[in-house]
Backbone as JSON, one array per atom type, in Angstrom:
{
  "sequence": "MADKYTTTQRAIDNVLFDLVDAQRTFSSNYGEAIPSLRRSLIQQVTLTTAAGLVLGGLIGTIAGLRRR",
  "N": [[-12.71, -18.98, 57.57], [-14.45, -17.29, 56.35], [-16.1, -18.99, 55.01], [-18.0, -19.98, 56.67], [-21.29, -19.7, 57.25], [-24.09, -18.02, 58.69], [-27.34, -19.25, 59.65], [-29.32, -17.69, 58.45], [-27.85, -16.34, 56.48], [-27.1, -18.52, 54.92], [-29.59, -19.38, 54.02], [-30.39, -17.17, 52.49], [-28.36, -17.23, 50.58], [-28.98, -19.66, 49.32], [-31.48, -19.05, 48.25], [-30.8, -16.98, 46.46], [-29.09, -18.42, 44.76], [-30.93, -20.27, 43.67], [-32.62, -18.47, 42.36], [-30.92, -17.29, 40.43], [-30.33, -19.59, 38.98], [-32.9, -20.24, 38.02], [-33.37, -18.0, 36.41], [-31.37, -18.33, 34.49], [-32.19, -20.74, 33.33], [-34.69, -19.96, 32.28], [-33.88, -18.02, 30.42], [-32.41, -19.64, 28.73], [-34.39, -21.33, 27.7], [-36.4, -19.61, 26.65], [-35.21, -17.39, 25.53], [-34.85, -16.77, 22.82], [-37.4, -16.52, 21.92], [-39.07, -14.26, 21.19], [-37.66, -12.98, 18.97], [-37.75, -15.2, 17.24], [-40.5, -15.62, 16.95], [-41.23, -13.21, 15.71], [-39.78, -13.42, 13.3], [-41.03, -15.67, 12.19], [-43.66, -14.74, 11.92], [-43.33, -12.65, 10.03], [-42.44, -14.14, 7.82], [-44.71, -15.72, 7.35], [-46.65, -13.78, 6.74], [-45.52, -12.67, 4.43], [-45.52, -14.9, 2.69], [-48.28, -15.43, 2.54], [-49.21, -13.05, 1.4], [-47.91, -13.1, -1.1], [-49.04, -15.44, -2.18], [-51.71, -14.63, -2.3], [-51.56, -12.51, -4.16], [-50.72, -13.9, -6.46], [-52.86, -15.72, -6.81], [-54.99, -13.9, -7.06], [-54.22, -12.56, -9.4], [-54.36, -14.67, -11.22], [-57.1, -15.38, -11.11], [-58.17, -12.95, -11.97], [-57.13, -12.85, -14.56], [-58.38, -15.09, -15.73], [-61.06, -14.3, -15.47], [-60.99, -12.02, -17.08], [-60.42, -13.11, -19.62], [-62.71, -14.6, -20.09], [-64.64, -12.67, -20.45], [-64.25, -11.62, -22.9]],
  "CA": [[-13.67, -18.32, 58.4], [-15.45, -16.67, 55.5], [-16.98, -20.03, 54.49], [-19.01, -20.33, 57.67], [-22.43, -18.8, 57.17], [-25.16, -18.21, 59.66], [-28.5, -19.89, 59.04], [-29.97, -16.7, 57.6], [-26.99, -16.12, 55.31], [-27.18, -19.72, 54.11], [-30.91, -19.37, 53.38], [-30.34, -16.13, 51.46], [-27.49, -17.75, 49.53], [-29.74, -20.68, 48.6], [-32.52, -18.37, 47.47], [-30.14, -16.3, 45.35], [-28.62, -19.44, 43.84], [-32.11, -20.76, 42.96], [-33.09, -17.39, 41.49], [-29.99, -17.21, 39.3], [-30.54, -20.8, 38.19], [-34.18, -20.1, 37.32], [-33.17, -16.99, 35.35], [-30.55, -18.95, 33.44], [-33.04, -21.72, 32.66], [-35.68, -19.22, 31.51], [-33.18, -17.43, 29.27], [-32.04, -20.72, 27.83], [-35.58, -21.87, 27.06], [-37.25, -18.62, 25.99], [-34.44, -16.21, 25.15], [-35.03, -16.5, 21.39], [-38.83, -16.66, 21.58], [-39.62, -13.09, 20.49], [-37.12, -12.88, 17.6], [-38.24, -16.33, 16.45], [-41.9, -15.34, 16.64], [-41.25, -12.11, 14.74], [-39.31, -13.97, 12.03], [-42.08, -16.56, 11.7], [-44.79, -13.91, 11.5], [-42.96, -11.96, 8.79], [-42.42, -15.15, 6.76], [-46.08, -16.13, 7.05], [-47.32, -12.66, 6.07], [-44.95, -12.58, 3.08], [-46.02, -16.03, 1.92], [-49.71, -15.23, 2.31], [-49.35, -11.94, 0.45], [-47.49, -13.59, -2.42], [-50.06, -16.38, -2.66], [-52.9, -13.83, -2.63], [-51.31, -11.79, -5.41], [-50.72, -14.87, -7.56], [-54.22, -16.21, -6.98], [-55.79, -12.79, -7.57], [-53.85, -12.36, -10.8], [-54.89, -15.8, -11.99], [-58.56, -15.23, -11.21], [-58.4, -11.78, -12.82], [-56.84, -13.23, -15.95], [-59.45, -15.98, -16.18], [-62.28, -13.49, -15.62], [-60.8, -11.14, -18.23], [-60.5, -13.91, -20.83], [-64.09, -15.05, -20.28], [-65.48, -11.53, -20.85], [-64.0, -11.27, -24.31]],
  "C": [[-14.79, -17.72, 57.56], [-16.44, -17.69, 54.96], [-18.08, -20.41, 55.46], [-20.11, -19.28, 57.66], [-23.38, -19.05, 58.33], [-26.34, -18.83, 58.92], [-29.2, -18.93, 58.08], [-29.16, -16.45, 56.34], [-27.05, -17.32, 54.37], [-28.51, -19.76, 53.36], [-30.94, -18.34, 52.25], [-29.47, -16.59, 50.29], [-28.21, -18.79, 48.69], [-30.81, -20.05, 47.72], [-31.91, -17.67, 46.26], [-29.63, -17.29, 44.31], [-29.79, -19.99, 43.0], [-32.64, -19.73, 41.98], [-32.21, -17.25, 40.25], [-30.16, -18.42, 38.39], [-31.85, -20.73, 37.4], [-34.07, -19.1, 36.19], [-32.39, -17.58, 34.19], [-31.38, -19.96, 32.65], [-34.07, -21.01, 31.77], [-35.04, -18.61, 30.27], [-32.8, -18.49, 28.25], [-33.24, -21.23, 27.05], [-36.32, -20.84, 26.2], [-36.51, -17.38, 25.51], [-34.63, -15.81, 23.7], [-36.49, -16.51, 20.97], [-39.35, -15.47, 20.77], [-38.99, -12.91, 19.12], [-37.61, -14.01, 16.69], [-39.69, -16.12, 16.03], [-42.02, -14.25, 15.59], [-40.84, -12.62, 13.36], [-40.39, -14.85, 11.39], [-43.28, -15.77, 11.19], [-44.51, -13.2, 10.18], [-42.95, -12.95, 7.62], [-43.84, -15.55, 6.36], [-46.84, -15.02, 6.31], [-46.81, -12.52, 4.63], [-45.48, -13.69, 2.19], [-47.5, -15.86, 1.58], [-49.96, -14.12, 1.31], [-49.0, -12.38, -0.96], [-48.53, -14.54, -3.0], [-51.33, -15.64, -3.05], [-52.73, -13.08, -3.94], [-51.34, -12.73, -6.61], [-52.14, -15.36, -7.84], [-55.13, -15.12, -7.54], [-55.49, -12.51, -9.03], [-54.4, -13.45, -11.7], [-56.4, -15.68, -12.18], [-58.9, -14.03, -12.09], [-58.17, -12.08, -14.28], [-57.94, -14.12, -16.5], [-60.74, -15.2, -16.4], [-62.17, -12.57, -16.83], [-60.9, -11.88, -19.53], [-61.93, -14.36, -21.11], [-64.99, -13.92, -20.74], [-65.29, -11.17, -22.29], [-64.95, -11.92, -25.2]]
}
């Protein structure tokens, strides 16, 4: 008897099922987006900073040797 729904109950059940499915799909696709983006940004900033320091040191050394 509990399995027989009215039309309204069936429509609400379908909407809730679709909503839960959409939430599950969204979490599956984008659940790691922010941590992944943060990790990528930190790696890029670290790499760029290291490259800038190395390049700056090299140019400074070359400029210092030419002034002697």
